[in-house]
C-alpha positions in Angstrom: 31.2 -16.1 10.2 29.8 -16.5 13.7 26.3 -17.8 14.5 25.3 -14.2 15.5 26.6 -12.8 12.2 24.6 -15.4 10.3 21.4 -14.2 12.0 21.9 -10.7 10.8 19.7 -9.5 7.9 21.5 -8.0 4.9 21.2 -4.4 5.9 22.7 -5.2 9.4 25.5 -7.0 7.5 26.1 -3.8 5.5 26.3 -1.7 8.6 28.6 -4.1 10.3 30.9 -4.1 7.3 30.8 -0.3 7.3 31.8 -0.1 10.9 34.5 -2.7 10.4 35.9 -0.5 7.6 36.2 2.5 9.9 32.8 4.3 9.7 32.3 5.9 13.1 29.4 4.4 15.0 28.4 7.9 16.3 27.8 9.0 12.7 25.1 6.3 12.1 21.8 8.0 11.5 18.6 6.7 10.1 15.2 8.2 9.1 11.6 7.2 8.4 10.3 9.5 5.6 6.5 9.2 5.1 4.5 11.3 2.8 1.6 13.0 4.7 -0.9 12.1 2.0 -2.7 9.3 3.8 -2.6 7.2 6.9 0.2 4.6 7.5 -0.7 1.0 6.8 0.8 -2.3 7.8 3.4 -2.1 5.0 4.8 1.1 6.5 5.0 -0.8 9.9 7.8 -3.0 8.4 9.8 0.1 7.4 9.2 1.7 10.7 10.3 -1.4 12.7 13.4 -1.7 10.4 14.6 1.9 10.7 13.8 2.4 14.4 15.0 -1.1 15.1 18.4 -0.3 13.6 18.4 2.9 15.7 17.8 0.9 18.9 20.4 -1.8 17.9 23.2 0.7 17.2 22.2 3.4 19.6 21.8 5.7 16.7 19.3 8.6 16.1 16.3 8.1 13.9 14.6 11.1 12.3 11.0 11.4 11.4 11.0 13.4 8.2 7.8 14.2 6.4 8.2 14.3 2.6 5.7 17.2 2.2 6.4 18.3 -1.3 2.9 17.9 -2.8 0.4 20.3 -1.2 -2.3 19.1 -3.5 -2.6 15.8 -1.6 -1.1 16.6 1.9 -3.0 17.5 5.1 -2.1 18.2 8.7 -4.5 15.4 9.7 -2.2 12.9 8.1 0.8 14.4 9.9 -0.9 14.0 13.2 -2.1 10.5 12.5 1.4 9.3 11.4 2.9 10.7 14.7 0.2 9.0 16.7 0.8 5.6 14.9 4.6 5.8 15.5 4.2 6.4 19.2 1.6 3.7 19.5 3.9 1.2 17.9 6.4 2.1 20.7 8.9 4.2 18.8 10.2 7.8 19.5 12.0 9.8 16.8 15.0 12.0 17.5 14.0 15.0 15.3 10.7 15.8 13.7 11.6 17.3 10.3 10.0 18.2 7.1 11.2 18.4 3.5 9.6 21.8 3.5 12.2 22.8 6.1 14.7 22.7 3.2 12.7 24.5 0.5 15.1 27.4 0.4 18.2 25.3 0.4 16.8 23.1 -2.3 16.0 26.2 -4.4 19.5 27.5 -3.9 21.0 24.2 -5.1 18.7 24.3 -8.1 20.1 27.7 -8.9 23.6 26.2 -8.6 22.7 23.5 -11.1 21.3 26.0 -13.6 24.5 28.1 -13.3 26.6 24.9 -13.8 24.7 24.0 -16.9 23.1 21.0 -15.1 19.5 22.1 -15.2 17.1 23.9 -17.5 13.5 25.2 -17.7 11.4 23.2 -20.2 8.3 24.8 -21.5 6.7 21.8 -23.3 3.5 20.0 -22.3 3.8 16.9 -20.2 2.6 14.9 -23.1 5.3 16.2 -25.4 8.0 15.4 -22.8 6.6 11.9 -22.3 6.8 11.3 -26.1 10.4 12.4 -26.1 11.4 10.2 -23.2 11.9 7.2 -25.5 11.6 3.5 -24.4 13.9 1.2 -22.5 15.4 0.1 -25.9 15.2 3.5 -27.7 17.0 6.6 -26.6 15.1 9.8 -25.8 15.0 13.0 -27.8 16.4 16.2 -26.5 13.9 18.9 -25.5 14.0 21.9 -27.9 14.6 24.0 -24.7 17.5 21.9 -23.5 20.1 24.4 -24.6 18.5 27.6 -23.2 21.1 30.1 -21.9 21.8 30.2 -18.2 20.4 33.7 -18.0 17.1 32.7 -19.6 16.8 29.6 -17.4 17.4 31.7 -14.3 14.9 34.3 -15.3 12.2 31.7 -16.1 12.9 29.8 -12.9 12.6 33.0 -10.9 9.3 33.7 -12.6 8.1 30.2 -11.7 9.0 30.8 -8.1 7.2 34.2 -8.0 4.0 32.7 -9.4 4.2 34.4 -12.8 3.2 31.3 -14.7 0.2 28.9 -14.6 0.5 25.3 -13.6 1.8 23.1 -16.4 3.5 25.9 -18.4 7.1 25.3 -17.2 9.2 22.7 -15.3 12.8 22.7 -14.2 14.6 19.6 -15.5 18.0 18.2 -14.6 20.3 18.0 -17.7 21.7 14.5 -17.5 21.5 12.1 -20.5 18.5 11.5 -22.8 20.2 8.4 -24.1 20.8 6.8 -20.7 19.7 3.1 -20.4 18.0 4.2 -17.1 15.0 6.2 -18.2 14.9 8.0 -14.8 18.2 9.6 -15.9 16.7 11.1 -19.0 16.5 14.7 -17.8 14.1 14.2 -14.8 11.9 16.9 -13.6 13.2 18.7 -10.5 10.4 21.4 -9.9 6.9 22.0 -11.1 4.6 25.0 -10.7 1.8 24.4 -8.1 -0.5 27.2 -7.0 -1.6 25.3 -3.9 -1.5 26.3 -0.2 1.0 24.2 1.7 0.0 23.0 5.2 3.2 24.4 6.7 4.5 27.1 4.3 1.2 28.5 3.3 1.5 30.4 0.0 5.2 31.2 0.3 6.1 29.0 -2.6 4.6 28.5 -6.1 7.0 25.8 -7.1 7.6 22.5 -5.3 10.5 20.0 -5.7 10.0 16.5 -6.9 10.6 13.4 -4.7 13.8 12.2 -6.5 15.4 15.6 -6.1 14.3 16.2 -2.6 14.9 12.9 -1.0 18.6 12.4 -1.3 19.4 16.1 -0.7 17.3 16.0 2.5 19.1 12.9 3.6 22.4 14.8 3.0 21.2 17.8 5.0 20.3 15.6 7.9 23.5 13.5 7.6 21.6 10.3 7.2 24.2 7.5 6.8 21.9 4.7 5.5 18.9 5.7 3.5 16.7 2.6 3.4 13.8 2.3 1.0 11.8 -0.4 -0.8 12.8 -2.3 -4.0 10.8 -0.1 -6.4 13.4 2.6 -5.8 16.4 0.5 -7.1 16.4 2.3 -10.4 16.2 5.6 -8.6 19.5 5.0 -6.8 21.6 6.3 -9.8 19.6 9.5 -9.8 19.9 9.7 -6.0 23.6 9.6 -6.3 23.8 12.0 -9.3 22.0 14.8 -7.3 24.3 14.2 -4.4 27.3 14.4 -6.7 26.4 18.0 -7.5 26.5 19.3 -4.0 28.6 16.8 -1.9 31.2 18.1 0.5 33.8 15.4 1.2 34.0 16.6 4.8 30.5 15.4 5.5 28.7 12.0 5.7 27.5 11.0 2.3 24.2 9.0 2.5 23.9 5.7 0.6 20.6 4.2 -0.5 19.8 0.5 0.2 16.6 -1.3 -0.9 14.7 -4.1 0.8 11.5 -6.0 -0.2 8.3 -4.2 0.7 5.6 -6.0 2.6 3.0 -7.6 0.3 0.1 -9.0 2.3 -2.6 -11.1 0.8 -6.3 -10.3 1.0 -5.7 -6.6 1.1 -4.4 -3.6 -0.9 -1.3 -1.5 0.1 -1.8 1.4 -2.3 -2.5 4.6 -0.5 -4.4 5.7 -3.5 -6.7 2.7 -3.4 -7.1 3.0 0.4 -8.1 6.7 -0.1 -10.6 5.6 -2.7 -12.2 3.2 -0.2 -12.5 6.2 2.2 -13.7 8.8 -0.3 -16.3 6.5 -1.8 -17.6 5.6 1.7 -16.9 1.9 1.2 -15.4 1.9 4.6 -16.0 4.3 7.5 -12.8 6.3 7.4 -9.1 5.5 7.6 -9.5 3.9 11.0 -12.2 1.5 9.9 -11.3 -1.8 11.6 -11.3 -3.6 8.2 -8.6 -1.3 6.8 -4.9 -2.4 6.8 -4.0 1.0 8.2 -2.2 1.0 11.6 -5.1 3.1 13.0 -7.6 0.6 11.7 -5.7 -2.3 13.1 -5.4 -0.5 16.4 -9.2 0.2 16.5 -9.9 -3.4 15.6 -8.0 -4.5 18.7 -4.5 -5.3 17.4 -1.7 -4.7 19.8 1.5 -2.9 19.0 3.5 -5.8 20.3 1.8 -8.2 17.8 2.6 -5.9 14.9 6.2 -5.5 15.9 6.5 -9.3 16.3 4.9 -9.8 12.9 7.5 -7.5 11.3 10.2 -9.4 13.1 9.0 -12.7 11.9 8.7 -11.8 8.2 12.3 -10.5 8.3 14.2 -8.2 5.9 15.0 -9.5 2.5 15.9 -8.5 -1.0 13.3 -10.6 -2.8 9.6 -9.7 -3.1 7.2 -12.3 -1.7 3.6 -12.3 -0.5 3.0 -12.8 3.2 -0.1 -14.7 4.4 -2.5 -12.6 6.4 -2.8 -15.6 8.7 0.7 -14.9 10.0 -0.4 -11.4 11.2 -3.4 -12.9 12.9 -1.2 -15.6 14.5 1.1 -13.0 16.0 -2.0 -11.3 17.4 -3.5 -14.4 18.9 -0.2 -15.3 20.4 0.0 -11.9 22.2 -3.7 -11.7 23.2 -3.6 -15.2 24.5 -1.1 -14.1 27.2 -2.8 -10.8 28.1 -6.5 -10.8 27.3 -8.9 -11.6 30.2 -11.3 -14.5 29.6 -15.0 -13.5 29.9 -18.3 -14.9 28.8 -20.5 -13.4 26.1 -23.4 -14.9 24.1 -23.8 -13.5 20.5 -26.7 -15.6 19.2 -28.7 -16.1 22.4 -31.4 -18.7 23.1 -32.9 -18.7 26.6 -32.5 -21.6 29.0 -34.3 -22.3 32.2 -33.2 -24.7 35.0 -36.5 -26.1 36.1 -35.1 -27.5 39.4 -33.1 -24.4 40.4 -34.7 -22.3 43.2 -36.6 -19.2 42.1 -34.8 -15.9 43.0 -31.6 -17.7 43.9 -28.3 -16.1 42.7 -24.9 -17.6 43.2 -21.6 -15.8 42.7 -19.2 -18.3 41.1 -15.4 -18.1 40.8 -14.1 -17.7 37.2 -10.5 -17.7 36.3 -9.4 -14.5 34.4 -6.6 -16.0 32.3 -5.2 -19.5 32.7 -2.0 -18.3 30.9 -1.3 -15.7 33.6 -1.3 -16.9 37.2 -1.3 -13.3 38.5 -4.6 -12.5 36.7 -6.6 -14.0 39.5 -10.3 -14.7 39.6 -13.6 -12.8 39.3 -17.2 -13.4 40.5 -19.8 -14.4 37.9 -23.5 -14.4 38.8 -25.5 -17.6 38.2 -29.2 -17.9 38.3 -32.3 -19.9 37.1 -32.4 -18.4 33.6 -29.4 -17.8 31.3 -28.5 -17.5 27.7 -26.4 -19.9 25.6 -25.4 -19.8 22.0 -28.2 -21.1 19.7 -25.7 -23.3 17.8 -24.8 -25.0 21.1 -28.1 -26.9 21.2 -29.8 -29.4 18.9 -32.9 -31.4 19.8 -31.5 -34.4 18.1 -27.7 -34.5 18.0 -25.7 -36.2 15.2 -22.6 -38.2 16.0 -19.7 -36.2 17.4 -21.9 -33.3 18.5 -20.3 -32.4 21.8 -22.8 -29.8 22.9 -26.3 -30.0 24.3 -29.2 -32.1 23.1 -32.3 -33.6 24.6 -31.4 -36.2 27.1 -27.7 -35.4 27.1 -25.5 -33.6 29.6 -22.9 -30.8 29.3 -21.1 -28.6 31.8 -21.7 -24.9 32.1 -18.4 -23.1 32.4 -17.4 -22.5 36.0 -20.8 -23.9 37.1 -22.9 -27.0 37.0 -23.6 -30.0 34.8 -27.0 -29.7 33.1 -29.3 -32.0 31.2 -31.7 -30.9 28.5 -35.3 -32.1 29.0 -37.6 -30.2 26.6 -38.0 -27.1 24.5 -40.6 -24.5 23.8 -41.1 -23.1 20.2 -42.8 -20.2 18.6 -45.4 -20.3 15.8 -42.6 -20.7 13.2 -41.1 -23.7 15.0 -38.1 -21.7 16.2 -36.9 -22.7 19.7 -37.5 -19.8 22.1 -36.7 -21.6 25.4 -34.9 -24.8 26.5 -35.8 -26.5 29.7 -33.0 -28.3 31.6 -32.3 -29.7 35.0 -29.0 -29.4 36.9 -27.0 -31.8 39.1 -27.0 -29.9 42.4 -23.8 -31.6 43.5 -21.7 -30.9 40.4 -20.4 -27.4 40.9 -17.0 -26.9 39.3 -14.1 -26.9 41.7 -16.2 -28.1 44.6 -14.3 -31.4 44.8 -17.5 -33.6 45.0 -17.7 -36.8 43.0 -20.3 -35.3 40.8 -18.1 -32.3 40.0 -15.5 -34.7 38.6 -17.8 -36.4 36.2 -16.8 -36.3 32.6 -19.4 -35.0 30.1 -19.4 -34.4 26.4 -18.6 -30.7 26.4 -18.5 -27.3 28.2 -20.6 -24.3 27.2 -20.3 -20.6 28.0 -23.3 -18.7 29.2 -24.6 -15.4 30.6 -27.2 -15.1 33.4 -30.4 -13.4 31.9 -31.0 -11.4 35.1 -27.5 -10.0 35.0 -26.7 -9.9 31.3 -25.5 -6.6 29.8 -26.7 -5.9 26.3 -23.9 -4.9 23.8 -23.6 -4.1 20.1 -21.0 -6.4 18.6 -19.4 -5.7 15.2 -18.2 -8.8 13.6 -15.4 -7.9 11.2 -13.9 -10.1 8.5 -11.4 -9.6 5.7 -12.2 -6.7 3.4 -11.5 -8.7 0.2 -12.4 -12.2 -0.8 -9.5 -12.6 -3.2 -5.9 -13.2 -2.2 -4.6 -10.5 -4.6 -7.5 -8.1 -5.3 -5.5 -5.6 -7.3 -3.5 -8.1 -9.4 -6.1 -8.9 -12.1 -5.5 -6.7 -15.1 -9.1 -6.8 -16.4 -10.7 -6.4 -13.0 -11.2 -3.5 -10.6 -10.0 -4.3 -7.1 -13.4 -3.2 -5.8 -15.0 -6.2 -7.6 -13.5 -8.3 -4.8 -15.0 -6.6 -1.8 -16.2 -9.1 0.8 -20.0 -8.4 1.2 -19.7 -10.0 4.7 -16.8 -7.9 5.9 -19.0 -6.4 8.6 -22.2 -7.6 10.3 -23.6 -5.9 13.4 -25.5 -7.9 16.0 -26.9 -7.6 19.5 -25.3 -9.8 22.1 -25.1 -10.2 25.9 -22.0 -10.1 28.0 -21.4 -10.8 31.6 -21.8 -7.9 34.1 -18.0 -7.6 34.8 -17.8 -5.9 31.4 -20.2 -3.1 32.2 -17.4 -0.7 33.1 -15.1 -1.8 30.1 -13.4 1.2 28.5 -12.5 1.8 24.8 -9.4 -0.1 23.9 -9.9 -2.8 26.5 -9.4 -6.3 25.1 -11.0 -9.6 26.1 -11.3 -13.2 25.0 -15.0 -14.0 24.6 -14.6 -17.7 25.6 -15.1 -20.1 22.6 -15.8 -17.1 20.3 -12.7 -15.1 19.8 -10.9 -11.9 20.8 -12.8 -8.7 21.1 -12.1 -5.1 22.1 -14.2 -2.2 23.1 -14.6 0.3 20.2 -14.2 4.0 20.6 -18.0 4.4 19.8 -18.7 2.7 23.1 -20.4 4.8 25.8 -21.5 4.3 29.4 -25.0 3.5 28.2 -24.1 1.4 25.2 -21.2 -1.0 25.0 -19.7 -1.6 21.5 -17.3 -4.4 20.8 -15.3 -5.2 17.7 -14.3 -8.7 16.9 -10.6 -8.6 16.6 -9.8 -12.2 15.5 -11.2 -15.6 15.9 -9.7 -18.3 18.1 -8.9 -20.2 15.0 -8.0 -19.2 11.4 -11.3 -19.5 9.7 -9.9 -18.4 6.4 -7.2 -21.0 6.4 -9.7 -23.6 7.2 -12.0 -22.4 4.4 -9.1 -22.2 2.0 -8.2 -25.9 2.7 -11.9 -26.8 2.5 -12.3 -25.1 -0.9 -9.1 -26.7 -2.2 -10.3 -30.1 -1.0 -13.7 -29.5 -2.5 -12.1 -28.8 -5.9 -10.0 -31.9 -5.7 -13.0 -34.1 -4.6 -15.1 -32.7 -7.4 -12.4 -33.6 -9.9 -12.5 -37.2 -8.6 -16.3 -37.2 -8.9 -15.9 -36.2 -12.6 -14.2 -39.5 -13.3 -17.3 -41.3 -12.0 -19.5 -39.3 -14.4 -18.1 -41.2 -17.4 -18.5 -44.6 -15.7 -22.1 -44.6 -14.4 -24.7 -46.1 -16.7 -27.8 -43.9 -16.4 -28.6 -40.3 -17.1 -30.1 -39.9 -13.5 -26.8 -41.0 -12.0 -24.9 -38.5 -14.2 -27.3 -35.7 -13.3 -26.8 -36.4 -9.6 -23.0 -36.2 -9.9 -23.2 -33.1 -12.0 -25.6 -31.4 -9.5 -23.4 -32.3 -6.6 -20.3 -30.8 -8.4 -22.3 -27.8 -9.3 -23.4 -27.2 -5.7 -19.7 -27.5 -4.6 -18.5 -25.0 -7.2 -21.2 -22.5 -6.5 -20.2 -22.4 -2.9 -16.6 -21.4 -3.7 -15.9 -17.6 -3.8 -12.1 -17.7 -4.0 -11.6 -16.0 -7.4 -8.0 -17.0 -7.8 -8.6 -20.6 -6.9 -11.5 -20.9 -9.4 -9.4 -19.1 -12.1 -6.4 -21.4 -11.5 -8.6 -24.5 -11.5 -10.2 -23.3 -14.8 -6.9 -22.7 -16.6 -5.3 -25.9 -15.2 -8.1 -28.1 -16.6 -8.0 -26.8 -20.2 -6.2 -29.8 -21.6 -6.9 -32.9 -23.7 -8.2 -35.0 -20.9 -12.0 -35.4 -21.1 -12.5 -35.3 -17.3 -10.5 -32.0 -17.2 -12.4 -30.5 -20.1 -15.8 -31.4 -18.5 -14.7 -29.9 -15.2 -13.6 -26.6 -16.8 -17.0 -26.4 -18.5 -18.8 -27.1 -15.2 -16.7 -24.3 -13.6 -18.0 -22.0 -16.3 -21.6 -23.1 -15.6 -21.7 -23.2 -11.8 -18.9 -21.0 -10.3 -20.0 -17.6 -9.1 -17.9 -15.8 -11.6 -19.0 -13.8 -14.7 -18.1 -14.9 -18.2 -16.1 -11.6 -18.4 -13.9 -12.8 -15.6 -12.3 -15.4 -17.9 -9.7 -14.6 -20.4 -11.1 -14.8 -24.0 -8.1 -16.8 -25.2 -8.7 -19.4 -22.5 -12.4 -19.6 -23.3 -11.6 -20.0 -27.0 -9.1 -22.8 -26.3 -11.5 -24.6 -24.0 -14.4 -24.5 -26.4 -12.2 -25.6 -29.4 -10.7 -28.5 -27.5 -14.1 -29.5 -26.0 -15.9 -29.5 -29.3 -13.2 -31.8 -30.7 -13.3 -34.1 -27.6 -14.0 -37.8 -28.0 -16.7 -37.7 -25.4 -20.3 -36.8 -26.2 -20.7 -35.6 -22.6 -17.9 -33.0 -23.0 -19.2 -31.8 -26.4 -22.8 -31.6 -25.1 -21.9 -29.6 -22.0 -19.8 -27.2 -24.2 -22.7 -26.7 -26.7 -25.0 -26.0 -23.7 -22.6 -23.5 -22.4 -22.4 -21.8 -25.8 -26.2 -21.7 -25.8 -26.9 -20.5 -22.3 -23.9 -18.4 -21.2 -23.9 -14.6 -21.9 -21.1 -14.8 -24.5 -20.6 -12.2 -27.2 -22.4 -13.3 -30.4 -19.3 -12.6 -32.5 -17.3 -14.9 -30.1 -19.9 -17.6 -30.4 -19.9 -17.5 -34.2 -16.2 -18.3 -34.3 -17.3 -21.9 -33.4 -20.0 -22.1 -36.1 -17.9 -24.1 -38.5 -16.8 -26.5 -35.8 -20.4 -27.1 -34.8 -21.5 -27.5 -38.5 -18.9 -30.3 -38.8 -20.4 -32.1 -35.8 -23.8 -31.8 -37.4 -22.7 -33.0 -40.8 -20.4 -35.8 -39.6 -21.4 -36.8 -36.1 -18.7 -38.8 -34.2 -19.5 -42.4 -33.3 -20.0 -41.4 -29.7 -22.7 -38.8 -30.5 -25.9 -39.1 -28.6 -29.3 -38.1 -29.7 -29.3 -35.4 -27.0 -26.1 -34.0 -28.4 -27.7 -33.7 -31.8 -30.7 -31.9 -30.3 -28.4 -29.5 -28.6 -26.5 -28.8 -31.8 -29.7 -28.1 -33.7 -30.9 -25.7 -30.9 -27.5 -23.8 -30.9 -27.4 -23.5 -34.7 -30.9 -22.0 -34.7 -29.7 -19.4 -32.2 -26.5 -18.5 -33.9 
């Protein structure tokens, strides 16, 4: 196999093998088949890039086919949004098609199946049919209507089509095999009655075909050669082929289904149902809210189509499911914006600064480079005057070691301008700094070539001239969820993991060159991150969205939290070695402060489970997680809690036992659950271990009085 062949993903290898075996290249045809029941999200982008990428690679047509078979959930708004997203991503389809284009043909084929004894009308309730379906290890039971005559089935199906029956009274089922090991082959439903207006066909139809029946037949009608879908449809392939078997003409291209691993991205949800819930419950501001993983939301936030295509290219096409780190998506975005986004200055938490030795009324227009990564980007003029804003965090009266910003008596450079030295401050009645007084080195202008301009100082700050500052609303967006897998916890609702800080709106000041910025324009606010102009922006009010920071704050926080957990575990060992209660309290309080500052649900859960073992340090640490971590008792598995308390009450250490007794006393545990430990605690009271302290005995007495 050549180097080039090794670089092919498995679907490309299949296509290459098909071509080598004589399949005509001009017969290659692909499709992207979205359901118009919501907006596309980043997971769909992977499928889009795969299908349209194959079209480009093999010079083959790619259809856009809307799977519009459920009028109860579909809207024209979604159709329009999907088309807009596809075009924004940089792809153009060959034909715009709809499953509804084939309703008559699908109906005719259903009649054919009935006539051939391969389909029948079932008049049972959905519950009855589900009961008869069986289990993976137990065969299903035939419907009592399975052997209806062809004439009766045709008459009932015609009545369904004409609207003679209410929803739920009849369905058309394929007659396959109720004993099949593949439960999808146990007489699947082909049609159901729906008295709903369709966004394209209006009220022409009262019956609508199911996905499994529609999909493969639509592929066949369009002569799709490779029908590519995600892994959850592996078990559907047998049914896909069965329906094709009933109508296949050997003179035509027969579609084949191939499955790849869908995109699973951490810190988000990919279910359209859950995304719709976020919209309907006004948890977000619509499908294009910049916190949403929808393509329209990412676009509004400031993502580029090139960065999303690059992300999809980087994650590749595989057969195994895996979870992709959100940081990779942000990396692809930073990499793209770094090359294209102009550098500008903005101050988001301003404090005023006055250069006391700068002439009143003087204004200089200084040269500022637009993008050091792009030589053709050139320079712009930035006004400089006596008063300007800097970020409040860039100044401390008294600086600690390694503080490379401004402090009293120390110097920094203002970007593209002069070296300044802080002299004094003015404060309000609350002690908050309202103004900083500085002096500047008149001979230190950046790029002037003077000796003073070449001086090295601790740091460089961005700034905006007060006289020329343009006020702007800045929306600081963060991840929508605080947990890596918000919809993976069986006992929790994904909404429990909403990030309360996913959006904060502040007032900031930007340099005057941005006054004419238009919606969609993207910039790097120097030292702050990448921002773009929101669609809410007007000529009288600039609105910016924070797209992404210059660094991965979540990765840094994740490493910090993991390190904090590890360091806290090390401190636990000291707890057993120190000699006084005061020292132990200090260690416990420090660990408690660390644990209370960690919001990562999965990290805390994993640490808790991991430390339920016979080691006394581990048991104490798990008990401290219970006491201090910002999780509810209901967040922990009852079995894990029972195991922890049992092992802890039998521990050799009085410190472990005491903390466990205190947890049983103070935590909001079910009284019945607490009472399961009554005998264990009575044993401790009756026969105290040698290590028992007087405090432990007091705690036991208090707990028994409460039980």
